N, C-alpha and C positions, 0 to 999 in steps of 0.2 A: 692638394698637397704638393702637386708638381711631380709626382712619380708616375711612371708608366706602369700599367698592369698588363700582364700577359694572360690571356684567357684561352683555355683549350676546351672547345665544345665537344661534348660526347656525340658520337654519330647518331643520327635519327633512327628510331626504331621503325621496323617495317610497318607501313600503314599510317605513320605519323605524317602530317603535313607540316613542313618546316620551311621557312618561318611561318608561324600561324597567320591566317588571313586577317584576323582582327586584333593582332598584337596581344592576345590574351592566351596564356598558356594554362591549360587545365590538366587535371590528372596528377600523377606523381603521388608522393607520400601524403601531402596535405589535402589532396583531392580538391574539389571545388567548394568554396565557402558560401555559395549562393543560398537562396531560400529553398528549403526542401518542400516538395509538393506534399500535400496532405493525402492521407489514405482515403478510401471510399467511405462516405458518410453512412453510418448505420441508420436504419429507420427510427424515427422518434428520438434522435440523439439530443440530449440536453446537457452533456458533459464533455469538457475538452481537457486534453493533456496540455500542459504548458511546460516548456523546458528552456534551457540556456538562461536561467534566471540569475540575477544578481543576488549575492548573499545578503544584501541590504533590503530585500523585498519584504513587504508586509501586506496585510489584508487591505489597508487603506489605499496603498499605491495600486493594488490590483483592481479594487473597486473603481478607482478613478480612471485607470487605464481603459477598462472595458466600458466605463461610462461615456467615453468619448464617442462611442458608436451606439449609445442608448441600449446597451446590453445589461439587463438587470441580473446581478450575481446572486445566487441563492446560497451557495456554500463554497468554501475553499479548503482543500486538504493539501498540506505540505508534506513532502516525503523526506524522512530523516533516516540516517544509517541506524540499523537495529542495535548495534553494539555501542557505538560512540555517541549517538544522538545528533551527529552533525547533519546540517541541512544539505541535501543532495543537489539543490539547484533546480528541482522539478516539482510539479504539483498537479492537482486536478481542480478544475473550476466547474461547478454545477450551476446551471441557469434555470430560471423559472419555466421557460418554454423553448421550443425549437427555434423560433424566430430570433430570440436573443442569442442563442447559441450560434446561429448562422451569421449574425452581425459580428459577434466576437471573433469568429473564425477569419473574418476579413483582415484582422490585425496580424496575421501570420507574417513574420519577418520584420514587423515594426519594432522600433526601439522602446524598451521599457527599462528605465534606470541605466541607460547607456549601453544596453545589450540587445541585439536582435532576437526577439522572443520566437521560440519554436512552438507552434500550435498544431495539434492534430486531434481528430475525432477519437472518442473512446466511448465505451458503453458501460 
């Protein structure tokens, strides 16, 4: 646009390295948007929590998504708001065996319907 912009940088906080070594700023209000690590796997786990789901998700898309790693889905339970009935963007997927569950867990952070899916162990 041809206009100059004047920037006033806030002073660095104690302990911060500025400028960042890898040109990536982390922390702040948004925090990091990377893939969250999964909790410790319970013994004999056959069920996963899935989150950050598109509101367009359905059982067929979920079966197809987990089918990419040969994980056979036994049941899917979607979570809805108790008063309004609106879908909350999360659910639970149960698998036939622990091997299928472990294969499905490898998809943590992969895109499902345009969104990076969050997967974690549950019992």
